[in-house]
Phi, psi and omega in degrees: 000133179285131180280124179238128180290150181303318184289346180271355179278133184294159180299317182299318180290325177302312179299320181295316179297319180294323178291322177299321182280318185278318186258322181275344177079020179288147175281162178300321181297318181293320179296317181299316179295317184293322185263354180069036181243159176292148182299319180294327178294315179297317180298318181295322180290315184288338181270347183242186178287165180296329176231146179302139180266132178283138180274139176073027180290134181270167177098176183292135180290130179276126182294311179233106183278177184301312179301320180292321178300317182291325175294322178298314180296319179300315181292320184292337183251005186288328180221161178295328178294316180293329179295340179262353181281148174297152178306319184297323180291319178298316181295317180299321179295337179264003180076025181253125179255121180198155179287164179300321180296317179297320180293318178299319179295319181297315180293321181296324180296334178268009178076020181253121179229144177255149178239151176291127182298136180292130179281131178265145183296147178293135180239108173276179185296326180296316180293321178298319180296320179293321178296315181295319179297318178299315182295319180294325180292333185245016185294336182262004178290139177267176176300322179295322178298317181291323179297321180295328183280343183263115176274178182303135180062030172063031176276109188234084183276353189265354183244136177270095185285144177289153181288158175052046184227059177297336179289347178257007182236107183301341180298333178298324178291326178291319176301317180297318177298318180297316179298317180299319181289325177295322182290339181265359179289136176226127358289155182290138181294143179230144180083158185300315184292318179296319180294317179298316179297319180296320179298314181296320179295314181291325178298318180292338181275349177290125187271162177297328179295321179294320178295314181299325181302320180282330178290323186292342178265013177301320177302322178293322178296317180299315180295325179296321178294321178295316180297327180271006180056039179090358182277193181291152176234176179284349184286000000 
């Protein structure tokens, strides 16, 4: 085994080793074998900070420094369970004490933001049956078939859509696109008239290619509903 000094191990690998020991529960011996490092090197890295701390540093003490922020993001995104945990719970498990505001700021500095999960409509058995029946009736439709059914601006009076099925209606994607573009306008529109004008302007900027892109994945949406037996899909 090649002897590697503790200070020669990269920051990224240091964080990875610490996560293996702190969160995954690996022993020092297992980490050393897996990473090809000396046992004393692994022990020194896992027992200390991700980066060496300078002694006698002047200035205001940083509550959560860059290495710690990155360790927080690594831990928060390591599993699906952790992605749903509050920031404070993730920090507590790592032995880090900080306020919710400090934690939000720390994650934001690393470009990590959480969004409220979109609520999916409740599907009872009747709705599931209708969704499945609709999907089975249209399972052989091609992209061209769907394009023919979609008139300008998604006005579709000829299809009896199943209830509680936004995942089967491409217009929902267009609404989302429209909202995103409105949110990025600067200055942001204020008042009813400004908002109305902004909506009309952004609506006119939506291209036929963008609309077609969402229509063209209808066969995949239909198959997803069939695979889910009428249940929820990722769309």
